[in-house]
C-alpha positions, -999 to +999 in steps of 0.1 A: +459-329-107+496-346-105+490-381-095+509-389-061+513-430-074+537-415-101+574-421-090+593-392-086+613-382-119+599-402-143+586-383-174+561-396-195+574-381-224+577-420-244+539-427-238+521-398-237+506-402-272+481-423-282+493-456-295+529-465-293+552-492-299+577-508-269+603-481-258+630-502-263+625-508-300+632-482-327+607-461-344+591-478-373+557-471-393+530-491-380+523-518-404+483-535-411+473-565-393+442-580-399+411-564-382+374-572-382+359-554-414+334-533-392+357-526-365+350-496-341+374-471-322+371-496-291+388-529-314+414-508-332+423-497-295+426-534-287+446-544-320+467-517-322+477-500-288+467-522-263+501-541-263+520-514-251+489-491-232+477-520-219+439-536-220+420-509-203+418-472-223+411-457-191+442-467-174+463-458-208+447-421-203+453-414-166+485-398-176+506-358-180+501-351-214+534-338-233+516-332-265+481-321-254+444-340-250+426-319-271+408-334-299+430-322-326+459-331-305+453-367-305+444-370-341+477-350-350+495-379-328+480-408-337+480-394-376+515-384-374+532-403-344+561-387-327+591-405-336+616-389-313+593-407-282+588-438-299+551-433-309+549-443-350+523-427-374+489-445-381+483-423-414+485-458-439+467-477-413+437-460-405+416-438-424+411-401-415+372-411-400+390-441-380+415-419-366+390-392-357+368-419-339+399-433-319+407-396-305+375-395-295+370-432-281+401-417-261+389-386-251+355-403-233+385-420-211+399-386-208+371-369-196+357-398-173+393-392-152+382-354-149+358-365-123+383-370-104+396-329-106+376-316-076+370-278-070+393-266-043+394-273-009+359-271+010+344-237+026+320-254+046+322-281+073+287-291+056+287-317+028+257-326+008+253-357-009+232-375-033+210-390+000+222-375+034+237-341+044+269-348+070+285-321+093+320-326+103+327-327+141+365-321+147+375-350+172+413-345+173+435-322+153+474-323+155+480-355+143+500-355+114+493-391+092+469-406+116+472-442+103+448-462+119+417-458+148+407-482+172+378-475+198+382-481+238+353-494+258+354-459+279+344-439+247+377-427+234+401-440+208+431-447+202+447-433+168+483-442+154+509-414+138+528-424+111+557-409+127+559-436+155+535-421+183+504-434+197+479-417+212+448-420+234+419-396+221+391-389+246+369-360+250+386-341+215+422-343+237+450-363+227+479-380+252+509-393+243+507-432+249+546-446+260+559-479+252+559-480+208+588-494+198+613-478+174+597-479+136+612-473+102+594-437+094+608-435+060+586-435+028+550-451+036+565-470+064+561-463+104+539-470+128+505-482+109+475-503+123+457-500+156+434-527+175+421-539+204+415-575+213+373-583+213+379-590+252+396-559+257+374-550+289+391-584+305+429-585+297+435-545+283+454-563+255+464-540+222+477-550+185+497-525+159+516-529+131+547-510+122+576-513+100+600-531+119+638-523+115+662-554+113+683-560+143+714-563+123+710-546+093+690-511+093+687-510+059+663-539+062+626-535+078+594-556+069+555-552+088+555-566+119+528-570+145+531-560+184+506-571+209+512-551+244+489-545+273+471-509+282+474-493+313+475-454+326+517-457+324+516-469+287+525-501+270+538-528+289+541-565+283+554-558+248+559-584+224+560-593+190+537-618+177+540-618+140+569-607+116+565-604+075+598-623+061+619-616+045+630-584+051+630-557+025+651-526+020+622-510+002+604-480+020+573-489+006+540-511+003+538-526+038+501-529+040+496-528+066+455-528+080+445-556+115+408-569+123+397-594+143+372-617+126+340-630+148+365-660+163+392-644+180+415-649+148+433-616+141+434-608+098+466-591+092+475-576+056+510-573+044+520-556+008+543-567-014+576-542-007+574-531-043+589-565-055+558-580-076+580-604-093+593-626-068+569-622-030+532-623-035+532-655-056+555-673-035+539-694-005+569-710+008+591-691+034+576-660+020+545-637+038+549-606+017+519-598-006+496-617+016+462-616+038+471-636+072+458-653+099+466-660+135+456-665+167+454-637+189+485-648+207+505-654+173+503-691+173+490-702+138+454-720+135+460-756+124+429-753+099+448-720+077+445-733+045+482-728+029+509-752+041+547-749+033+569-768+015+572-794+038+537-795+048+537-773+077+507-747+081+514-711+075+501-679+087+493-675+050+454-671+041+452-654+011+482-645-019+486-626-049+478-593-032+500-563-046+493-535-011+465-538+012+453-510+031+419-518+038+403-549+059+366-549+073+347-574+088+311-579+068+288-571+099+261-596+084+287-628+067+314-624+088+335-621+056+367-606+055+366-580+028+398-558+017+407-532-008+445-527-021+462-502-045+468-517-078+495-501-104+484-472-125+449-485-127+437-514-110+431-509-072+408-535-062+377-544-034+379-582-029+361-608-004+388-629+011+383-664+007+409-687+022+440-703+003+427-681-029+451-665-050+442-624-061+461-629-090+492-597-085+509-593-110+497-624-133+465-608-133+453-570-131+436-541-146+461-512-144+495-507-163+529-495-152+538-459-140+558-456-173+528-466-195+542-499-204+518-530-192+523-553-167+500-585-173+480-587-207+455-607-184+430-588-165+414-629-153+430-661-154+419-695-141+433-704-105+425-665-102+401-648-078+386-621-095+386-589-074+344-578-068+353-543-076+379-524-094+382-486-096+402-470-131+423-446-125+435-455-095+422-437-061+446-452-039+421-469-011+431-468+023+407-476+052+377-496+049+342-495+065+303-511+064+279-488+073+257-499+098+230-490+122+202-460+116+223-429+116+228-428+081+199-449+067+202-440+029+241-455+035+233-483+057+251-519+042+273-494+018+310-497+021+332-469+029+369-464+016+390-436+020+410-420-013+443-410-007+453-396-043+421-378-048+417-368-013+381-381-007+360-405+008+343-428-013+309-448-008+299-478-026+268-495-025+259-528-023+234-552-032+243-583-017+280-586-027+276-568-060+285-530-057+255-514-079+267-475-074+294-451-060+293-417-047+321-394-041+318-376-002+337-349+016+357-340-021+391-323-013+387-330+024+424-344+021+441-377+018+413-401+037+437-421+056+411-443+072+377-447+077+357-463+105+324-476+120+326-468+157+300-481+185+286-451+194+270-454+155+292-425+141+316-427+111+349-414+118+375-402+089+411-396+096+424-373+072+465-369+069+483-333+067+474-306+061+441-315+079+461-337+102+428-344+123+403-368+128+364-360+119+331-374+129+304-377+103+271-362+122+238-364+098+221-334+096+184-338+094 
């Protein structure tokens, strides 16, 4: 399966062998460096390979293999190198036994990666899992990229289509809602998440995020949040209550999820727009690569944790986030949990704590898409480590806690959609620790969002060709 995360047109020829030198250096034979006398393959990988390919071997193996990835192929590459691709020979560095052990070590990572290569598309709407069997019930179709869902008190739901339309779905029928502003529906941009006010019954307020074009320069866009009143004629009283500055010319990493906490504050996740060297670690006049906390009218809470250079409180709640596409309120603790895309490897689940730095790009469990390293650190002083990380990257989008009694074996677990491998990920929890995982709805399609609805059922939004919203119905 080709990774959707790989940048178009990039070949991995220079990094498809096992251990390499930096691509901008001429080929030279590998010299012996001091290593433990009883070094095993893991230690040899760390000493000779990690500098180019990253600390985590299982991130390195997530690639297309130009020269083959069988045992003989790997042994040949390690022993003789691939000079034209910048890969040195290690015949004088390792014994034949050490070379084969290193190749076998790499093979373990390749086999683990293959666990995500599922069979063909499902042939039934019934899915048997380790602890539960569920049936998919179609709720809505014809929504190409259903990015976000919000549930209304009357039993209906709001669904955003990234292309720029919002729908109300009721009794399996959908109706377009008028009044959505123009969006930059390019790349990963468009109409994004949607949420309703906690007191929606009284005020009819709806919130949605989108990629907003710059008023004076259409090449630039940013993540913005609009508040509007929902009525029979559509949206009215539209007001932009949040804009992430600065605007950028890129068309990816917008974020963006919305969630209200139990005290009426709105949390907004914003991606770093692909500019990781400038945006996520900058906390003065930069809202990109952050999670924000605002009041329901767009004003900034006085107790927010981060101030700007002049001492003025900002909307920033956390920083050092890469591309957060999942936010959820823990049903018992009230904490905000988040998932975000890493690079090649290192997607994360985090528990958000006020004012904390989540590391990007100073620390990461992933590597660049072209195989080079981003950082040699997975943890550092002052950095809040992830609660969980995925290697290979699953492309998480959407996040929900399983509550109620309809799914008793899953109760308390976390659900994350997988864009890359097209399944629903279930993470079992013991307190805040993830103790195990299960892959649900294999090959259902790119799962863009997952929500726990007030009716006690789980709903998933799946991109085209399914272009559908499904309800998971447990089968006794």
